[in-house]
N, C-alpha and C positions, 0 to 999 in steps of 0.2 A: 504494500500500500504506500501511497505517497504522503500520508499524514493528513489528508483532507478530513477523514473521519475523526481524527483526533481534534482538529480545530472545531468541527461541528459539536462534538461531545463537550468540549470545553465551554463553548458558547451556550449550550443548552443543557448542561449537566444538572443544574438545579431544577430546570423545568421538567426534565425527564424523571428525576427522582420524586419530585413533588406532584407530578401529574398535572401541573398547571402551566399556563403560558403567560399569564398577565401579572402575576404577583411574585414570580420567581426572583425578581430584582430586590425584593424586600426581605429575602431570607438572610439571616445573619451569616457572616463569613465562617463561623465555627461549625456550621453544618455542611461543610464541603464533603461530598460523598466519597471522595477519593482518599480521605484520611491523610492528606498532605498537611504539613505544618504551615503556619501562616506565611513564612518566607518562601517555602516551596511553592505555595499557591500564587504568591506575588510573582515569583520568577516564571512560573508556567504561564500566567496571564500575560506578562510582558512579551514573552516570546511567541505565544500563539496569536496575540493581537498584531504583532509585527508581521507574522506569516500571513495573517488574514489580509492585511493591506497589500501584500505582494501578489495575491491571487489574481488571475485573469478573470474576465467576465464569464468565460465558459466554465472555469473551475468553480466560481461562485454559484453558477447555475446548477452545477452538479451537486452542491451541498444545500441547495435551496435558499440561497441568499441573494439579495440584490446588491448592487454596488453601494447604494445609500445605506442599507443595513450594515454592510461590512465596514463602511467608513464610520458609522455611528459607534459600532463596537470597537473597531480598531484604533480609534483616536481617544478612547477613554484612558484615563490614567490607570496604571496597573493596580492601584489600591481600591478602585471602585469595582463593584460587582455589576 
């Protein structure tokens, strides 16, 4: 795999575990389903958001995102969920 599924899971992991799509942004950081430490979570967000910004339109389409959604997520600071 080329990591696209990892990016999608990172973006939607809270939504997938909570079964919700609209209130996942309000879930506290301590509830990260992957069991990562806070710093590991920050590091992962930083790198996956950078990778998201580098995806082409076709790659974004493959993971079900528009360029606007990718920019919105990719430009967030790493400390924000």
